[in-house]
Phi, psi and omega in degrees: 000122179288137177246103192270046181233151164228128179219150181266103176275353186267074184228166180270163183301326175294324185287324179296320183288326173291319169305321178286322176296326177288319189277338179295337176285348182261351178295134173249139179254018181264137179295125183246001183273145173245275169256157180241126175248324180227132171243148181242148171242151179227134182229137176236132178217177180227147187234167178095162183292335175245022184054040185278351179240126180264142180231125182248131173247129176235127178238135177255138177239145170282136184245146002273003182291339182061042175265131179289135185242339186194150171212166179204150175234143175233148173229140178215151170297142177280124187241358178242143181296161176276121174223124177299140187087350181233026185294335179309315187288346170274328193252328185291333176298317181287326179301316179294328173296320177288318183292339176296333183277350189273133179265327174286140184263103184292142173281324180221136173245122181255116183262144181278076182172189189257158171251261179287342189277066190211144181306337176245013175061031183212074170277181190303324181302309187292312185300316179293320172307319183286314187293328182264352192044051175233163178289121181229150173228139174265130178221097187256166185264343177212165181276135175271310175220154178097186182211147179216138173292149175295127182285161178302147189280061177213146186301131177093349176284156187205154175230149184293144170263120187240142175249098198066239179261353190273123173281131187232000181172201179208147172273122188235134178269105182258356173204133176301151181059022180227149181299147178290173166252167183238106189269132172215160177294134166271293182193144177053046180200153176274157172299315180299317180294319182297314182295320178300313179296314179298322182290328173291340182266354174269142183228060180089001181242166179299316186263152179291156182296335170310304180299313181299315177295325179293319179297311188299314177297314183301329181275004179087007177289141180273129179244158171271137180262143189252004181238154180258185174303331181297341181287343180276353182276000000 
């Protein structure tokens, strides 16, 4: 996958916050999707005794069957300090390296993290979406900012995630009797459509298959791929 971005990651935390404020003005919450053929999931973790190495796993699935067709792993030294709300500056460089290895061009990227549901309205999903100019969705396991009422205990139920009175995402029930996930716009998609796609990517588990497969690949598990080279044509 061609990565049409150049970004300066050698910045201070104060500079990084200003970059987020600037890029947040470029986020689109208008649907840019027509058909979806491929969906990608992203997982980022850290390795080494001092978490000095960042590891990113990207998996592409055929949609709507959710069959994995390709994956890639990349590793890079960590160069940015741990600062809550600025994790994208630790994680996106290695994510981009992983995407460079991918041959299928994903129509949607579901990120294990936040999009608009961020203090400066630019979590990693939105940041990645703006840099790549691709449709992205944030699907996080916990709230970074804001508050949401517990959604009804049925699949597909959701309640707004609010920061004050401003809607920034949704608490979405992807499995009954299980804690919701927190979905937010990444880039080039509406919240309603983002929720719909996340639910379509869930197959009986709390997390979407995109995230689950990315976790599995990141942990070194061998997965079976359901498509051949012909799928690239």
